[in-house]
C-alpha positions, 0 to 999 in steps of 0.5 A: 789857846796860845795863838788866841792870846798872841792875837789878843796882845797884837790887837792891844798893841795896835790900839795903843799905837792908834790912841794918843798917850799925850794930847797936845793942844794949841789955842791961837785966839785974841785972848788979850783983846780988851773988847766984848769979843776979847771977853768971849775969847777968854770965856771960851778958853776957860771952858776949854781948860775945864775940858782939859781937867775932865780929860785928865781925870779920865787918865789922859795927859794933856799939854796946852800951849795958848798964845794971844795971836792978835787979830792981824796976819803979822801978829799970827806969824809972830805967834807961829814962831813958837816951836811947841806949835809944830807938835800939836795934835789939835789947834783951836783958832783963829777967829779973824778971817785974815789969819785963816789962810796962813794958819790953815797952811801951817796946819797942813804943813805940820799935820795939825787939826785946825778947829775954827770955833766961831763963825769965821769964813774958811774957804780952805775947808774944801781943800785942806783935810786938816780943817774943822769948821764948827760954825757954818753958813745956815744954807748948809744946815737946810737939809738937816732942818728939812729932815727934822721938819718932815719927821716931826711936822709931817701931814701939816698945812704950812703957812708962810707968814709974810711980815713985811720986814727985810730979812734975807736969811729968814726969807732964804729959809722960807723959800727953801722950805717951800721948795722942799714941801712942793717937791714932796707934794705937801700943802702950803699957803701964804698969809700977810701978818696984817691980813683980815679974817677972811685971809686967815680962813683961806690960809688955815686948815681946820682939819690939819695942824697949821705950821706957821713960818714967818719970813723974819727972825725979829722979836717985833715980827714974832710979836705982831704975828702972835697978836694976829693968831691970838685974835683969830683963835679967840673966835675960832679955837678949833684951829690948831697952830704950831710955830716954826722958828729960828735960833734967834727965838731962843733969846726971846724965851724970857718974854715969850715962853708962855706963848712958845708953850701955847703954840707948840713951838719948834725952833731949829738951832745948832745948839741948845743949853738946857737951863733945867739940866743938872749937868749944866747947873754943876758946870756953871757952879764949877765955873763960878768957883774956878773963875770968881764970876758967874757964867755970862748970859750969851747965845751960845755960852762961849765957855760951854762951847769951849768945853764941849768942843775941847772935850770932843777932840781931846777925848776923841784923839786920846781914844782913837789916835790917828783913826780919829778922822775915820771913826769920830762918828762912833764917839758918844757925846753928852754935851752941855750945849753943842753936839757935833756931827762933822762931815767931810766936804770937798772930796777926800782932800777936803776938811770937815764942817759941823752939820749938826742941827736940832729942834727945840720943842716947847710943848703945850705941856710946858716941857722942852724936848730936844728933837734930833 
């Protein structure tokens, strides 16, 4: 029995060494910039502070050092003269590409996790194990998107809708998806948005679900496509049609929500804020009470990104300490908007990129489901 308790005490001691008693956080963003981007930075920082409050309630001490680092390499170097920055556990920033090299080297030198919250290019993520990149190129998400499509829309006839618009990102996705479908022996057809009834007859399958994927993300292209589909289905209602679309479609829900429900629409995205969530409503109420203004409509909401991201790292570091990198996948997440799935890239000396993706499903029952 004594041996058991001695072993138990040893295990508790080891866990205590791994967990962080105080989490030291840095923020290096252009917080004083008098632009729309500057407003976004402030909103992100506010959400981060709300996450700090939440982690403190859990019993973790948090120290925050926030500095306006401007948008140049010179202004960043001036900010890095602050001694407290050398002792951080995690640092959020920068947002400007010209600052990335200097800050990533600083974080490597001092063993600090550098988290890039926005879509800032960072080649160093492949060679610096301390770098975490949240917003990544769409191409890196393709495998995850394809897996979701195969899981939830299998045994369908995929119709690639050509809109005539120039949209390299959408066309890249359509090309990738077509290659995946071909490799898996799945049926695909092609259709022009202005095609006649006979072309629709050839492209659509009466005996399968037809998943229509446009090669443009614009609302104009989507509206034009819907016009053609509605006209055809008025004459041939037996055809079942599902839409597969892009993160930008989330911004069209005010005007097209009814159509999204009707066409069993699936939208892939790296984030989703559920407007019907009680947690989201409580967060927004607290935000307004703290800062005297309502949460600004944006995609994504910067303050929710700040909260979700800061809570993920602060709670995780407090719980796991130096084991955070190896065990972060065990962390339970209840996000307001963003779920994170960081994966190491570039081998053992590389950093981490967020490869989380989900499918927002607008069902014909007028409900919204998240498929992961």
